[in-house]
N, C-alpha and C positions, 0 to 999 in steps of 0.2 A: 642660546648660541645663535649668532646671526646667520643669515642665509649665505653671506659671502664666506664665512668661516667654514660652513658645511660644504660648500662647493670646493673650497681648497682642500679640505680633508678627503672629499670624494675623489678629487683628481690625484691626490697623493696615493690613495689606496689603489686606484686604477693603474697608476704608473708602476707601483710596486708589484701588482699582480702581473702586469705586462712584462716587467723585467724578469720575474721568476719564470714565467712561461717561456720567454725568449731563451733564458739560460738553460732551462730544461730541454727545450727543443734542440739547442745547439749541442748539449751534452749527448742527447739521444742520437743526433746525426753523427757525432764523433765516434760513438760506440758502434754504430752501424757500419761506418766506413772502415773502422779498425777490423771489425769482424770480416768484412767482405774482402778487403785488400791485404790483410795480414801484414807481412814484413814490408810490403810495398808502401803502406801508409807511412811508416817511419822513414823510409827512403825519400818519399815525397816531401815530408816535413824538413828533412835535412837539405834536400835539393832546393826547396823554395824558401827556406829561411824562416819558416813559422807554420803553425797549424792552420791559420786562416787561409793563407795562400795555397797551402797543400790541399786543403779540403776543396777549395774552388777548382783546383786542377783535377782532383779525383771526381768531383761531380761532373765536370766537363767530360771526363772519360766515359762516365756512365751515359751521358746524353749521346755522345758519338757512338757508343757501343750499341745503343738501341736502334741505330740506323742500319746495323749489319743484319743480314739475313742468314743467321746461323742455323745449322742443321746438324743433327746427330748422324753418325755413321751407321750404315747398315751392318748388322752383325757379321755378315760375310766379309765385308770390307775391313772391319776391325781385325778379323782373323788373318786376312791377307797382309795387312800392315804389320801384324805381329810376326808373321813369317819373314817379311822383309827385314824387320829389325834383327831377328835371329841371324839372318845371312850377313848383315852388316857387322854384327857383334863377332861372328866367327872370323871375319876378315881382320879383326884387331890383332890377332896373333902375328900375322905376316906384315901388316901395314897399319899400325896404330894411327898414324896421322891421317891417312886416307879414310880409315873407318870413322874417325871423328867428323871429318868433312861430310861423309855420307850420312852420318847420324843427324847432323845439322840439316842436311838437305831433306831427309825423310820427315823430320819434324815440320819443316816448312811445307812439304807436300800435304801432310795431314791437316795443317792449319788451313791451307787453301781449300781443301775439300770440305772442311767444316764451315767455311765461309769467312775466314779471317783474311785481312790484307796480308800479302806476302812480300812486300817490298819495304826496305828500310827497317833495320833492327829495332830502333826506338819506337817506330810506329807499331810494329808487331807487338813489342813489349807492352805498350800502353793499352792496346786492345785486349791482350791476353790478361792483363792485370785485373780486369773487371770480374772475370769468372775463374781465373787461374792464378790469383794473386799469391796463394800459398806455395805454388811450385814455380812461380816466375823467377825467384832468385836462383833456382837451379839452372834455368835457361840462361840467365845472365852470366853465371859462373862458367857454364859450358861454352858459351859464346866467347867469353874472355880467354879461356884456355885455348880455344880453337884459333883465335886471332894470334896469340903468341906462338902457337904451333906452326902457323903459316910462315913465321920468321925463324923457325927452328929454335925457339926459346922455351919449349915445353918438354918436360921429361916424360918418359913412358908412364910413370905413376900418375902424373898430372893428366895425361891423355886418358888414362883409365878412369880417373875421377870425372873427366868431361863426359865420358860415356854414361856414367851413373847419373850425372846431372841431366843430360839429354833424356835419359830413360824416364826420369821422374815426370817431366813435362809431357813426354810422349804418352805415357800411361794415363796421365790426367786428361789429355786431349781425346784419347780413345774411350774413356769412361762415359757412362750415361748418367748425367745429372738426374737426381730423383725427381726434381720439379718438372723435368721435360720428358720423363719416361712415359710412353704410351700406356693407357690403362690396361691393355691386354698383354703387356710385357710379362706381368706376373703369371698370367695363365700359360704363357709359352715357356716359362722357366727362364733362368738367367742366361743371357747371351754371352759369348766370349768377350772377356774384358770387363764384365760387370763385377761388382763386389762379390767375393766368394761367400757362399752360404756357410753356416756353421757346420763343421765336420768335413769340409772340403780339404783334402790332404794335398800338401805340396804347393799351395798357393798362398800368397801373402798380399795384403792390401797396400803395404808400403813398398814403393818401387826400390828404395835403397836396400831393403832386406832381401829381395829376390832377384835384384839386378846382378847378373853374373857376367863379368867381363874377363876374357882370357888374360892370363898373366903373360909377362914378357918371356920370350924364348931365351935360351942360354946365350950369353954374350951381349944381350941388350943392357942399356944403362939401368942400374938398380936391381938387376937380376942376380940372385945369389943361390939359385937352385939348379938342379940338373935333372936329366931324364924326363919321366912323365910329369914331374912336378911343374915343369915349364908351362904345361897347358892347363894346370889347375886354375879354377876361377877363384876370384876373391870377392869378398863382400865389402860393401861400403862401410 
């Protein structure tokens, strides 16, 4: 076999190995982005018309996200915010539209204290998608209902769903990611808002399961109950 033929064969082998390595790296990147962004990955693919463009956008979000100076909330602050949420939720009975607006505002306040930008919905959504991609769709839905409510186009039931959607992101923002938890957190025990330990009664890790929003009062659209049932809470 001549030297020229051996060189050609070697080049073909090198090209094949490089192609396999490239495809493997691209597949690994796709899997990583899917895990990280969750439903937001599919949304980006649809919005940008293809996987390659979507992944470039998501990688750009990651680079911009690294520039943020994010911080976890002090356990006392988390508890204070939860108390504020309860107060907002209680207002839903008398003023559901106002309660949804206040829920949106409270989520924005928590975002700001965590270090996220707080201006422009899409900018907020893009930054949130990097670490909160799996609850970001809740935020989008809550924001959409809130926008329709401002024009008087949302029913009481839709407003109740908006509260549940906002609650999902609210709890996610208040949680302490395992990778950023301080080493001595375990010694102090779980702080308010951390994932409940086995055996904790009355607590649920899923916001939709324990998010209680007061039902409509008698006479409100969609209400078919009377008496004390008007103030019973519903589950998502």
